[in-house]
C-alpha positions, -999 to +999 in steps of 0.1 A: -123+417+643-095+417+618-060+417+632-026+430+619+004+407+627+039+419+633+067+395+641+101+407+655+134+392+662+150+408+693+186+397+697+208+396+728+229+424+714+200+448+714+192+447+677+157+443+665+147+430+630+113+427+615+105+392+604+069+399+593+055+417+573+081+409+547+077+440+525+051+467+520+021+474+542+006+449+567-022+427+554-052+424+577-059+388+590-097+384+587-118+370+616-113+333+619-082+334+597-050+316+605-015+330+602+013+306+596+049+317+591+074+293+578+053+271+555+071+287+526+108+275+526+118+311+518+101+324+549+116+300+575+134+315+604+171+305+606+194+315+634+231+319+626+260+325+649+282+354+640+319+346+636+336+346+670+304+341+690+299+309+709+262+314+715+233+338+707+200+344+724+170+356+703+135+364+714+108+361+687+080+385+696+046+385+679+023+416+682-014+413+671-033+446+669-066+460+656-048+487+636-019+486+612+015+493+626+043+508+604+070+481+606+097+508+600+094+519+636+109+487+650+143+480+634+173+488+657+210+482+655+230+467+683+237+487+714+272+494+701+259+509+669+229+527+684+219+562+672+239+591+686+223+618+665+209+637+696+233+652+721+235+634+755+232+659+784+247+654+818+264+623+832+267+597+805+261+567+828+231+584+844+216+592+810+223+556+797+205+541+827+176+565+824+172+557+787+174+520+793+147+521+820+125+542+798+132+520+768+147+548+748+176+540+725+177+572+705+151+592+686+122+567+687+088+574+673+059+569+696+026+555+684-006+548+703-025+515+699-057+510+718-062+472+715-033+448+711-018+417+725+017+400+723+034+367+728+071+358+727+094+328+726+131+329+735+157+305+721+194+301+726+217+284+701+253+275+710+281+265+687+294+230+689+323+230+714+350+203+705+381+198+725+409+175+714+421+156+745+445+130+729+449+106+700+445+068+701+473+054+679+466+018+667+493-006+657+498-044+658+534-037+667+536-005+688+574-009+692+578-003+655+561+032+656+583+060+645+591+082+675+619+101+692+629+108+728+626+140+747+652+152+773+636+131+800+636+100+778+598+099+771+587+088+737+572+116+716+562+126+681+565+161+669+546+175+639+554+208+621+525+227+607+531+241+572+547+275+576+549+272+614+581+279+633+574+255+662+563+219+661+533+203+679+546+175+701+527+145+716+539+122+744+533+085+736+520+064+765+509+027+764+472+022+769+463+003+800+434-016+784+449-026+750+485-033+742+479-024+705+470+012+714+494+040+722+479+072+736+494+104+722+489+133+746+497+169+736+526+186+754+540+221+758+521+249+741+500+223+722+487+210+756+476+245+765+458+249+732+440+215+738+418+233+763+405+256+735+377+245+711+389+234+677+371+227+645+362+190+642+377+187+608+411+200+622+411+172+648+409+145+620+435+163+599+459+161+628+450+125+632+460+118+596+492+136+599+501+117+631+493+084+614+517+093+585+544+104+609+543+073+631+534+047+605+504+036+626+476+016+610+450+040+624+449+071+645+417+083+662+412+117+679+399+114+715+374+142+716+352+160+742+323+172+722+293+194+731+264+193+707+247+226+698+212+229+713+186+255+720+169+265+752+135+280+752+120+305+777+105+277+797+139+263+804+134+232+781+165+222+763+157+211+727+176+203+695+148+219+675+143+256+677+115+258+652+087+245+675+075+214+693+067+181+677+031+169+683+025+133+694+010+109+670-028+107+678-027+069+681+002+071+706-018+095+728-042+068+737-019+037+737+010+034+761+024+005+741+020+022+707+058+026+702+064-010+714+041-023+688+059-004+660+092-022+668+074-056+676+084-056+713+049-069+722+055-099+699+089-105+715+073-106+750+047-131+738+074-153+724+094-152+756+064-162+777+052-190+753+086-205+744+108-198+775+082-196+803+089-160+812+064-144+835+043-115+823+058-082+833+092-098+838+100-111+804+137-100+806+143-113+841+179-123+846+193-098+821+218-072+833+222-042+810+251-017+811+237+018+808+262+045+798+247+079+805+245+106+831+238+083+860+205+075+878+181+089+904+158+070+928+126+077+908+097+053+914+097+043+877+131+027+880+136+023+918+106+006+932+107-032+935+093-048+904+070-079+899+100-102+900+110-089+935+140-070+921+149-033+919+152-023+882+183-002+890+214-019+904+237+010+913+261-013+932+269-029+898+277+004+881+304+031+884+308+068+881+335+074+855+330+111+854+339+117+891+358+083+894+339+069+923+316+040+931+284+061+933+269+066+898+240+088+911+232+118+889+238+150+909+213+168+886+237+195+874+218+224+858+242+253+860+252+251+823+231+257+792+236+222+778+230+203+811+202+179+809+196+167+845+182+132+850+186+122+814+201+088+825+170+081+846+147+091+817+165+069+791+169+041+816+131+040+823+125+034+786+145+002+790+135-012+824+105+006+838+079-020+851+045-022+834+020+005+844+025+036+866+048+033+896+039+067+910+002+075+917-018+093+908-003+093+873-013+083+838+004+078+804+034+063+821+065+047+806+066+009+800+102-004+796+109-026+766+128-050+789+106-055+820+123-076+847+158-067+835+182-048+858+202-017+848+238-012+859+243+026+856+276+039+844+279+077+847+302+088+819+290+123+810+281+154+828+253+159+802+240+139+774+250+165+749+287+163+758+307+132+747+341+122+761+352+094+738+381+085+761+358+077+790+334+059+768+362+037+754+375+030+789+341+019+802+333-003+772+367-020+776+363-024+814+329-040+809+341-064+782+370-076+804+349-083+835+345-120+842+324-119+874+288-128+878+278-091+876+292-086+841+264-068+821 
């Protein structure tokens, strides 16, 4: 039978918008027909964040029915702007609860449809959240930087915003890892504002002003950045809210398809033929520093490999997020942007032994460096949040190590 398609956008503020049909009456979809929305660039669904909102949740609802539905019955304003044309009798709260339970938001029209079905997909989009923690001030001669002293004798630099009454002040401290770097930390009211998100462009504008005020060669903002992502109704976090990406058909049937695209298989052959490496342990003896969310004891990265070694070497890593010696991932999932076990997943792409380590399983990951060991360094709570200060510290620490376990 022919079907009539209606597509709605139900927002978290209670508003409802009709996405399809675009205008006029519904067109019947004939038996065997296919409905695709978004092929036309003008019809693509775009979610925007209203000014002042950090996130928005939208549910896309599709209704398929055997009879045409007037799309004019669906649009609704937000709860705050709902219709109040009819008097509300009795206790306001009781009436509100009753209306909510019954799905009434005003003077709705009721229609009867005998045969229909529906499906929906919920997505959440969050604005990028950038916090300015400090500045890294670079100079070959830090002693020559222009600075003043506060009442306690600490070196500081104060910048006055155009038209502002008060200056933003930054305390200057020598960096422990590099004598050519001075860290500029916000103080006073500026330190309080540092806890609030700021536009990324503003962070670099302040860096340029600080460079001019101090005479430094370069000034970099030390940022804590959350990347905007979406979460669908299945709890899967994704950077794409327009649908899933299908696997290449050749990759479906070949666990080494991606390795061949970047010539990893050729590299393995060369290591075996020219350096006598053993099959399945071509990268034996290599220690790789892995900066991510930590590790978990998953068989793909934890079970002893063909070379008699465990792919993950946690004793050679460190937890820079909690500042302790155990870089195990606690699998935090109480925040929208958390991506638990990301470090384990990305690590397996590097060092997972050939074949499946957990049975019964199929289509398992094969690491590109079999036989190598991974030293996990936990530097982020989630892969979508970047703390540049911790990343700089860990890279510096690794570069300065001179022991046998240096990655």
